[in-house]
C-alpha positions in Angstrom: -19.9 -9.5 20.6 -22.4 -10.6 23.2 -25.2 -12.9 21.9 -28.5 -11.1 21.2 -31.3 -11.6 23.7 -33.2 -14.8 23.3 -30.1 -16.6 21.7 -30.7 -20.3 20.9 -28.2 -23.1 20.5 -29.0 -23.7 16.9 -27.8 -21.5 14.1 -31.2 -20.4 13.0 -34.3 -18.9 14.7 -37.7 -20.0 13.5 -38.3 -19.7 9.8 -35.9 -16.8 9.3 -32.3 -18.0 9.0 -29.7 -15.6 10.1 -26.0 -16.0 9.5 -23.9 -16.6 12.6 -22.0 -13.4 12.0 -25.3 -11.4 12.2 -26.5 -13.2 15.3 -23.2 -12.5 17.1 -23.1 -8.8 16.0 -22.3 -6.7 19.0 -25.2 -5.1 20.8 -23.1 -2.4 22.4 -19.9 -0.6 21.7 -18.4 -2.3 24.7 -18.8 -5.6 22.9 -16.7 -4.6 19.9 -13.4 -6.5 19.8 -10.1 -5.3 18.5 -10.9 -1.6 18.3 -10.3 -0.5 21.8 -8.4 2.6 20.6 -11.7 3.9 19.2 -14.4 2.4 21.5 -12.5 1.7 24.7 -12.9 4.0 27.8 -10.3 6.4 26.4 -11.1 5.8 22.8 -11.5 8.8 20.4 -15.0 7.7 19.2 -16.2 7.0 22.7 -15.2 10.4 23.9 -16.9 12.0 20.9 -20.1 10.2 21.9 -19.9 11.0 25.6 -19.5 14.7 24.9 -22.4 14.7 22.5 -20.4 16.1 19.6 -20.9 13.5 16.9 -19.5 14.7 13.6 -19.3 13.0 10.2 -16.9 10.1 10.2 -14.9 8.0 7.7 -14.2 4.5 9.1 -11.1 3.1 7.3 -10.2 -0.5 7.7 -10.0 -4.0 6.2 -13.0 -6.3 5.6 -14.6 -7.8 8.6 -13.1 -5.5 11.2 -16.4 -4.0 12.4 -17.0 -0.8 10.4 -20.7 -1.4 9.8 -21.3 -2.6 13.4 -19.6 0.5 14.8 -21.6 2.8 12.5 -24.9 1.2 13.6 -24.0 1.3 17.3 -22.9 5.0 17.0 -26.3 5.9 15.6 -28.1 4.0 18.4 -26.0 5.5 21.1 -26.7 9.0 19.7 -30.4 8.4 19.3 -30.3 9.0 15.6 -32.1 7.2 12.8 -29.9 4.8 10.8 -30.0 4.9 7.0 -27.6 2.3 5.5 -26.6 2.4 1.8 -24.1 0.5 -0.2 -22.2 2.6 -2.8 -22.1 -0.6 -5.0 -25.8 -0.9 -5.3 -27.0 2.7 -4.8 -27.2 5.7 -7.0 -28.3 9.4 -7.0 -32.0 8.4 -6.8 -31.4 6.4 -3.6 -29.5 9.2 -2.0 -32.3 11.7 -2.8 -34.8 9.5 -1.0 -32.5 9.3 2.0 -32.1 13.0 2.1 -35.8 13.6 1.8 -36.5 11.3 4.7 -33.8 12.9 6.7 -35.3 16.4 6.1 -38.6 15.2 7.3 -37.1 13.7 10.5 -35.2 16.9 11.1 -38.4 18.9 10.9 -39.8 16.4 13.5 -36.8 16.9 15.8 -34.8 13.7 15.0 -31.4 13.5 13.3 -30.2 10.9 10.8 -27.0 8.9 10.4 -26.4 8.1 6.7 -24.1 5.1 6.6 -22.4 4.5 3.2 -20.6 1.3 2.9 -17.7 1.3 0.4 -18.0 5.0 0.0 -14.9 5.1 -2.2 -16.9 3.6 -5.0 -19.0 6.8 -5.4 -17.4 9.0 -8.0 -16.2 12.5 -7.2 -19.4 14.2 -8.4 -21.5 11.8 -6.2 -19.2 12.5 -3.2 -19.7 16.3 -3.8 -23.5 15.7 -3.5 -23.1 14.9 0.2 -21.6 18.2 1.0 -24.6 20.5 1.4 -26.5 17.9 3.5 -23.5 17.3 5.7 -22.9 21.0 6.1 -26.4 22.0 7.1 -26.8 19.0 9.5 -29.4 17.2 7.5 -27.4 14.0 7.9 -24.4 12.9 9.9 -22.4 11.0 7.3 -20.5 7.8 8.3 -18.6 6.3 5.4 -16.9 3.0 5.4 -14.0 2.2 3.2 -11.2 -0.4 2.7 -9.2 2.1 0.6 -7.0 4.9 1.7 -9.3 7.9 2.0 -6.5 10.3 1.0 -6.5 8.8 -2.5 -10.2 7.8 -2.9 -12.2 10.6 -1.3 -12.7 14.2 -2.2 -10.6 16.7 -0.2 -13.8 18.7 0.4 -15.5 15.7 1.9 -12.5 14.8 4.0 -12.3 18.3 5.4 -15.8 17.9 6.8 -15.3 14.4 8.4 -12.9 12.8 10.9 -11.1 9.7 9.7 -10.8 6.8 12.1 -8.6 3.9 11.3 -9.8 0.5 12.4 -7.2 -2.2 13.3 -7.0 -5.5 11.5 -8.3 -8.0 14.0 -5.4 -9.8 15.8 -5.3 -13.3 17.1 -6.6 -12.3 20.5 -9.7 -10.5 19.1 -10.5 -13.4 16.8 -10.1 -15.9 19.6 -12.7 -13.9 21.6 -15.1 -14.2 18.7 -14.6 -17.9 18.6 -15.3 -18.2 22.3 -18.6 -16.2 21.8 -19.6 -18.5 18.9 -19.0 -21.5 21.1 -21.0 -20.0 23.9 -23.9 -19.4 21.5 -23.7 -22.9 20.1 -23.2 -24.3 23.6 -20.5 -26.7 22.4 -16.8 -26.4 21.4 -15.7 -26.2 17.8 -14.9 -29.6 16.4 -11.2 -28.8 15.8 -7.9 -29.6 17.4 -5.8 -26.8 19.0 -3.6 -26.8 15.9 -6.6 -26.5 13.6 -8.0 -23.7 15.8 -4.7 -21.7 15.3 -5.0 -22.4 11.6 -8.5 -21.0 11.5 -7.2 -17.7 13.0 -4.5 -17.5 10.4 -6.9 -18.3 7.6 -9.2 -15.5 8.7 -6.4 -13.0 8.0 -7.9 -10.4 10.3 -11.5 -10.7 9.0 -14.0 -11.5 11.7 -16.8 -12.1 9.3 -14.8 -14.6 7.4 -13.9 -16.4 10.6 -17.5 -16.7 11.8 -18.6 -18.0 8.3 -15.9 -20.7 8.7 -17.3 -21.5 12.2 -20.8 -21.7 10.8 -19.7 -24.1 8.1 -17.9 -26.4 10.6 -20.9 -26.6 12.9 -23.2 -27.2 9.9 -21.2 -30.3 9.0 -22.4 -32.0 12.1 -19.1 -33.7 12.9 -18.1 -34.4 16.5 -14.6 -35.8 16.0 -12.1 -32.9 16.2 -10.5 -32.1 12.8 -6.8 -31.5 12.5 -5.3 -28.7 10.4 -5.1 -30.8 7.3 -8.7 -31.9 7.5 -9.8 -28.3 8.2 -8.0 -27.1 5.0 -9.9 -29.7 3.0 -13.3 -28.9 4.6 -13.0 -25.1 4.5 -11.8 -23.3 1.3 -8.7 -21.3 2.0 -9.2 -17.6 1.2 -6.7 -15.6 -0.9 -4.7 -13.0 0.9 -6.3 -9.5 0.9 -4.8 -7.8 -2.1 -6.1 -5.6 -4.8 -3.8 -4.9 -7.7 -5.4 -1.6 -8.3 -5.7 -0.4 -4.8 -3.4 0.8 -2.0 -2.3 -2.7 -0.9 -0.7 -3.0 -4.4 1.6 -0.1 -3.7 2.1 -1.0 0.0 3.4 -4.4 -0.8 5.6 -3.2 -3.6 7.0 -0.6 -1.3 7.7 -3.3 1.3 9.5 -5.5 -1.2 11.6 -2.5 -2.5 12.6 -1.4 1.0 13.4 -4.9 2.1 15.7 -5.3 -0.9 17.3 -1.9 -0.2 17.8 -3.0 3.4 19.5 -6.2 2.2 17.0 -8.4 4.0 16.7 -11.3 1.7 14.2 -13.2 3.8 11.8 -10.3 4.1 12.1 -9.5 0.4 11.2 -13.1 -0.5 8.2 -13.0 1.9 6.8 -9.8 0.3 7.4 -11.3 -3.2 5.4 -14.3 -2.1 2.6 -12.1 -0.7 2.4 -10.3 -4.0 2.4 -13.4 -6.2 0.0 -15.2 -3.9 -2.4 -12.3 -4.1 -2.5 -12.4 -7.8 0.0 -9.6 -8.8 1.2 -9.6 -12.4 4.7 -11.2 -12.2 5.8 -9.0 -15.1 5.0 -5.9 -13.0 7.3 -7.3 -10.3 10.0 -8.0 -12.9 9.9 -4.4 -14.2 10.2 -3.1 -10.6 13.2 -5.4 -10.0 15.0 -4.0 -13.0 14.2 -0.5 -11.7 15.6 -1.4 -8.3 18.8 -2.8 -9.8 19.6 0.5 -11.5 18.3 2.7 -8.6 19.6 1.0 -5.5 22.4 -1.4 -6.6 23.7 0.5 -9.5 27.4 0.3 -10.3 28.2 -1.3 -7.0 27.3 -4.5 -8.8 26.9 -4.0 -12.6 25.7 -7.6 -12.9 22.6 -6.8 -10.8 20.7 -5.3 -13.8 21.7 -8.3 -15.9 20.2 -10.7 -13.3 17.0 -8.6 -13.1 16.7 -8.5 -16.9 17.4 -12.2 -17.2 14.6 -13.0 -14.7 12.2 -10.8 -16.7 13.2 -12.6 -19.9 13.0 -16.0 -18.2 9.5 -15.4 -16.9 8.3 -14.3 -20.3 9.7 -17.5 -21.8 8.5 -20.0 -19.1 5.4 -18.3 -17.9 3.7 -19.3 -14.6 4.4 -21.1 -12.3 8.0 -22.0 -13.4 8.9 -18.5 -14.2 8.4 -17.2 -10.7 11.5 -19.1 -9.6 13.5 -16.7 -11.8 12.0 -13.7 -10.0 12.8 -15.3 -6.6 16.4 -15.8 -7.7 16.7 -12.2 -8.8 15.2 -11.0 -5.5 17.9 -13.0 -3.7 20.7 -11.6 -5.8 19.5 -8.0 -5.5 19.0 -8.3 -1.7 22.5 -9.6 -1.2 24.2 -7.3 -3.7 26.3 -4.3 -2.4 24.1 -1.2 -2.7 24.7 2.2 -4.2 22.4 5.0 -5.4 25.3 7.1 -6.6 24.3 6.8 -10.3 20.7 7.6 -9.4 21.7 10.6 -7.3 24.1 11.8 -10.1 21.3 11.6 -12.7 18.9 13.6 -10.5 21.6 16.2 -9.8 22.3 16.4 -13.6 18.7 17.0 -14.4 18.4 19.6 -11.7 21.5 21.4 -13.0 20.3 21.3 -16.6 17.0 23.0 -15.6 18.8 25.6 -13.5 21.4 26.5 -16.2 19.1 26.8 -19.1 20.4 26.9 -22.6 24.1 27.4 -22.1 26.2 26.5 -25.1 28.9 23.8 -25.0 32.4 25.3 -25.1 33.4 26.0 -28.7 36.5 23.8 -28.6 34.4 20.6 -28.3 32.0 21.6 -31.1 32.5 20.2 -34.6 33.2 22.7 -37.4 31.9 21.2 -40.7 31.6 24.6 -42.4 33.9 27.6 -43.0 31.6 29.9 -41.1 31.7 27.6 -38.0 35.5 27.5 -38.2 35.6 31.3 -38.4 33.4 31.4 -35.3 36.0 29.4 -33.4 34.2 26.0 -33.4 36.7 23.2 -32.7 39.6 25.6 -32.1 42.0 24.3 -29.5 40.4 20.9 -29.1 42.8 18.3 -27.8 42.4 14.8 -29.1 42.6 12.7 -25.9 44.2 9.7 -27.5 47.1 11.8 -28.5 47.6 13.4 -25.1 49.9 12.0 -22.3 48.1 9.2 -20.4 45.3 9.4 -23.0 43.8 12.3 -21.1 43.7 15.9 -22.1 42.0 17.3 -19.0 40.1 19.9 -21.0 36.9 21.5 -19.8 33.7 20.0 -21.2 31.2 22.1 -19.2 29.8 25.4 -20.6 32.3 28.2 -20.2 29.8 30.2 -18.1 29.4 27.3 -15.7 31.6 26.0 -12.9 32.5 22.3 -12.9 29.9 20.2 -11.0 30.9 17.0 -9.1 27.8 14.9 -9.9 28.8 11.3 -9.6 30.2 10.3 -6.1 30.9 6.5 -6.1 30.6 4.8 -2.7 33.3 2.6 -1.1 31.2 -0.6 -1.8 31.4 -3.3 -4.4 32.5 -2.4 -7.9 32.1 1.3 -7.2 35.2 1.1 -5.0 37.1 0.5 -8.2 35.2 3.4 -9.9 36.1 5.6 -7.0 39.8 4.9 -7.8 39.2 5.8 -11.4 37.4 9.0 -10.6 40.3 10.0 -8.3 42.9 9.1 -10.9 41.3 11.4 -13.5 40.7 14.1 -10.9 44.4 14.1 -10.1 45.4 14.2 -13.8 43.0 17.1 -14.3 44.5 19.0 -11.4 48.0 18.5 -12.9 46.9 19.8 -16.3 45.3 22.9 -14.7 48.5 23.6 -12.7 50.6 23.2 -15.8 48.4 25.6 -17.8 48.7 28.2 -15.0 52.5 27.9 -15.0 
């Protein structure tokens, strides 16, 4: 982000104060940091501009990664008028005014870029309102969103726009922004090397937040370099980017679940920490841990579900922050437990078989016969009481007569299911013996 022409050493110009982030806003696509895959020499967006085939775009990325800047520079590079709107503060009336101005410009031979920040906040009907103006070329739409477009934007709108994903700004990109701020201010940041690294971590990929921190530090007027501890006191630490109702909610839960399934205790604890630090409801986490215990640990360790339920119960009794320790303990237990999804797989197979076989009746010999009519129909006839049979096992058929036997539950050779495998094999051998004896 090269300084704008006429840059001064102070943070303000004349009587019109401008935030440092605005003063350091890139003046050309070449100055944008961290998005080389889009605006670099071989970038997809750069190639689109060089061929003169600008289409409607959706810029998807986290806060402070350059969406608004790129949209403005694309309009400038294309020679189009730039009409910015925020979906938070705009409605149908604002859109109509923009479309009317765009029609007038088009009649005069100039195109218009309509930039809609946080476009996902427009409802489905409002999004549909863009379609005729995008289709007839009245506007080139550039929408910016922090949410997954697949979930938040209409399919019709997505089919008319290219989606570009912006990277979270890494440490190298953020460091380049710090260097530019120091060049504009004409003095180094009053922080130690350790505090400088802490600033990059606190920014969490958000360039705007980083520059706001820089502005606050310069505004304090201190010349003695601050260490990391002093920096933390001087600059309020931001919460991790996390929205319990948005995609990050599901992404982090997926990361926790898969880390548990992969028996990576440390990674699972990290994702648990990320979720709780971001404000996730601990009871939601507790419910998902119980689900995991049954789905992915299963009977390989029957105590896993007890541990998960105990953590849930403990959190409800203790509340926060003490109750979170119970969740952490459950995560450790689940991550280190032997894994099996045999019960989960057997259940799904049973549901699938039930749907495929319809309304087949149970075999009559296992039906009760409380009335004479039912006895005359053969209900309960030939039933063998297992407790009276040799080995306590009759080996009778319990599937419908019209249906072949289905092997649904297949225990794994891990944990307690190794014992269950022995039991399954034991009963299977007895069943085979009974069948052989019946044939003879």
